[in-house]
C-alpha positions in Angstrom: -20.4 38.8 -13.8 -16.7 39.2 -13.2 -14.7 36.1 -14.1 -11.1 35.1 -14.0 -9.3 34.2 -17.2 -9.5 30.5 -16.3 -13.2 30.7 -16.0 -13.2 31.0 -12.2 -15.0 33.6 -10.2 -13.5 36.6 -8.4 -13.7 37.1 -4.7 -15.4 40.4 -4.9 -18.2 38.9 -7.0 -18.6 36.0 -4.6 -18.8 38.2 -1.6 -21.4 40.5 -3.2 -23.5 37.7 -4.5 -23.2 35.5 -1.4 -24.7 38.3 0.6 -27.7 38.4 -1.8 -28.0 34.6 -1.6 -28.4 34.7 2.2 -31.4 37.0 1.8 -33.0 35.1 -1.1 -32.6 31.5 0.3 -30.3 30.5 -2.6 -28.2 28.5 -0.2 -29.3 25.1 0.9 -28.0 22.0 2.6 -27.7 18.4 1.4 -26.6 15.5 3.7 -24.0 12.8 3.0 -24.4 9.7 5.1 -21.4 8.3 7.0 -21.1 4.6 7.6 -19.8 2.9 10.8 -17.1 0.5 9.5 -17.4 -1.7 12.5 -21.2 -2.4 12.4 -22.2 -1.1 9.0 -24.8 1.1 10.6 -25.5 4.7 9.7 -23.0 6.7 11.8 -24.4 10.1 11.0 -24.5 12.6 8.2 -22.4 15.5 7.1 -24.3 18.7 6.2 -22.9 20.2 2.9 -23.8 23.6 1.7 -25.0 24.2 -1.9 -25.4 27.5 -3.8 -27.8 27.7 -6.7 -27.1 31.1 -8.4 -29.9 32.4 -10.7 -27.4 33.1 -13.6 -24.4 30.9 -13.0 -26.3 27.9 -11.7 -24.8 25.6 -9.1 -21.5 26.9 -7.6 -19.2 24.5 -5.8 -18.4 25.2 -2.2 -14.7 24.6 -3.1 -15.0 27.6 -5.4 -16.9 30.1 -3.4 -16.0 29.4 0.3 -12.2 30.2 0.0 -13.0 33.4 -2.0 -15.5 34.5 0.6 -13.3 33.9 3.7 -12.5 37.1 5.5 -15.7 38.8 4.3 -18.4 40.0 6.7 -20.8 37.4 5.2 -18.5 34.6 6.3 -17.4 36.2 9.6 -21.0 36.5 10.7 -21.5 32.8 10.3 -18.3 31.2 11.5 -16.3 30.4 14.6 -14.9 33.9 14.8 -18.1 34.9 16.3 -17.6 35.2 20.1 -21.1 33.9 20.7 -20.9 31.0 18.3 -21.0 28.2 21.0 -24.0 29.8 22.6 -25.8 30.3 19.3 -25.2 26.7 18.3 -26.3 25.4 21.7 -29.5 27.4 21.5 -30.3 26.1 18.0 -29.8 22.5 19.3 -32.1 23.2 22.3 -34.8 24.7 20.1 -34.8 21.7 17.8 -34.5 19.0 20.6 -31.0 17.9 19.5 -28.3 17.0 22.0 -25.0 18.7 21.4 -23.2 15.4 21.9 -24.7 14.3 18.5 -23.3 17.3 16.7 -19.8 17.4 15.2 -18.4 20.8 14.2 -15.8 20.3 11.4 -12.9 22.7 11.0 -10.8 22.4 7.9 -7.1 21.8 8.3 -6.3 24.6 5.9 -7.7 27.0 8.5 -5.4 25.6 11.2 -3.1 28.7 11.0 -5.8 30.6 13.0 -7.3 27.7 14.9 -4.9 28.3 17.8 -6.4 31.8 18.1 -9.9 30.2 18.6 -8.8 27.8 21.4 -11.3 29.5 23.8 -14.2 29.1 21.3 -13.3 25.4 20.6 -12.9 24.7 24.3 -16.3 26.2 25.0 -17.9 24.1 22.3 -16.4 20.9 23.9 -17.6 22.0 27.3 -21.1 22.4 25.9 -20.9 18.8 24.6 -20.2 19.3 20.9 -17.6 17.2 19.2 -14.9 18.7 17.1 -13.4 17.2 13.9 -10.3 18.3 12.0 -11.3 18.1 8.4 -9.2 17.5 5.3 -6.3 16.2 7.4 -3.0 15.8 5.5 -3.2 18.6 3.0 -3.1 21.7 5.2 -0.8 23.3 7.8 -1.7 21.7 11.1 1.1 20.3 13.2 1.2 17.2 15.4 1.4 19.5 18.4 -2.0 21.0 17.4 -3.6 17.6 17.4 -2.3 17.1 20.9 -3.2 20.6 22.3 -6.5 21.3 20.6 -9.7 19.6 21.8 -10.5 17.5 18.7 -12.5 14.3 19.1 -12.4 13.3 15.4 -10.0 13.4 12.4 -11.1 13.2 8.8 -8.7 11.8 6.2 -8.7 14.0 3.1 -10.3 12.5 0.0 -7.1 13.3 -2.0 -5.4 10.3 -0.3 -8.5 8.0 -0.1 -9.4 8.2 -3.8 -5.9 7.3 -4.8 -4.8 4.9 -2.1 -5.7 1.7 -4.0 -3.4 2.5 -6.9 -0.8 4.7 -5.2 1.3 3.2 -2.5 2.3 6.5 -1.1 -1.3 7.5 -0.5 -2.0 4.1 1.0 0.9 4.5 3.4 -0.2 8.0 4.4 -3.8 7.0 4.9 -2.8 4.1 7.1 -0.3 6.2 9.1 -3.0 8.9 9.7 -5.5 6.3 11.0 -2.9 4.8 13.3 -1.7 8.2 14.6 -5.3 9.4 15.3 -6.1 6.2 17.2 -2.9 6.5 19.2 -4.1 10.0 20.2 -7.6 8.7 21.1 -9.3 10.2 18.1 -12.0 8.7 15.9 -11.2 8.5 12.2 -13.5 9.2 9.3 -12.4 8.7 5.7 -13.8 10.9 2.9 -14.0 10.2 -0.8 -14.8 6.5 -0.8 -15.7 5.9 -4.4 -14.9 2.2 -4.9 -15.3 -1.2 -3.3 -11.6 -1.7 -3.1 -11.1 1.6 -1.2 -13.8 0.6 1.3 -12.3 -2.8 1.8 -8.9 -1.2 2.4 -10.2 1.2 5.0 -11.8 -1.7 6.9 -8.4 -3.5 6.8 -6.8 -0.3 8.2 -9.3 -0.3 11.1 -10.8 3.1 10.1 -13.9 3.9 12.2 -16.2 5.4 9.6 -16.4 6.4 5.9 -18.3 8.5 3.5 -18.3 8.8 -0.3 -20.2 8.0 -3.5 -19.7 4.3 -3.2 -21.7 4.4 0.0 -24.1 7.2 -0.7 -24.2 10.5 -2.6 -25.3 13.6 -0.7 -29.1 13.6 -0.5 -31.8 16.2 0.4 -33.1 16.5 3.9 -36.4 14.7 3.0 -34.4 11.6 1.9 -32.6 11.3 5.3 -35.8 10.5 7.2 -36.4 7.2 5.3 -32.8 6.2 6.0 -33.3 6.7 9.7 -36.5 4.7 9.6 -34.9 1.6 8.1 -33.8 2.5 4.6 -30.2 2.2 5.6 -30.6 -1.6 5.7 -30.9 -1.5 1.8 -27.5 0.2 1.6 -26.0 -2.4 4.0 -27.4 -5.2 1.9 -25.9 -3.6 -1.3 -22.5 -3.2 0.4 -22.6 -6.8 1.7 -22.9 -8.3 -1.8 -19.9 -9.9 -3.4 -17.7 -7.3 -5.0 -18.8 -4.5 -2.6 -15.5 -4.5 -0.9 -16.5 -5.2 2.7 -17.1 -8.9 3.6 -14.1 -10.1 1.7 -11.7 -8.5 4.1 -12.7 -10.9 6.9 -14.2 -8.3 9.1 -17.4 -9.0 11.0 -18.8 -5.7 9.9 -22.2 -6.9 8.8 -22.5 -10.1 10.8 
C-alpha cells in the first residue's frame, strides 16, 4: 500500500481500492439520528458511509472521499451524473419512500462547482427532494449562493459546535449562522453535539435540529427500526434528566 510520509493514504491508492470496494461490498452505511430541538422527537437520520478495507481496516470518509473526488468511481455516484435526480427518484419509488422525506446534502467545500449544478439541484427540488448545505462556515460558499440556490436546510459545521461552549468566537458564529438561515427561510441542523452544555446552548439559539454523540452515535440499519418503533423515547428520557442540557434552558422541548 502506498502511504504518505504522515501516515495518510495517496489518492491513486484510494481510487484503485475504492473501485474494488464497490465490487466486494466493502462499503456500508450507518445512520446517525437527528433530534428535533422543538419537540425532542426523532427528526430523521443521516446516512454515513463506512469503508472497511481488508488490510488497512476502517478508513474514515474524511480521509478517502476528498482523495477520490474527480475519479470515475466518484463521478459515477454523485451529482455530476445528468440522470442523478431520475435515478434517486426511481430508488425512492421502488422502496416506497417519498422524496419529500429525503434530504440530499452537499458539502460547502464543493460550493465552487455547485453553481454549475444548478439545473441538477433544481430538478431534485422539483421532484420533491430537500437540499442541505453541509459543513457551513468552513468552505467557500457566498451569501449570494444561499439566496440563489434551492437549499431548504443548512448544517452548521461541527468545528464551531464542538467549541462554542468554551470559545466565544465559535458561539457568536454559530448563533449568527442560525439567525441568518432562519432569516432566509432555511431550517438549521447543528452537527457535532457532544456535550449537554452544547445541546442547551443550541436550544437557546433556537436551532431546529441537532445530531452528535451526546444524542446518539451512528448506528447500523437494524438499530434504526427499534428507534422508529418507540425506542427514541428512551433517548428523550435520558436527555430530559437533570444535567442533560435541555430542560434547564426553559424550553418546552419535552413537555
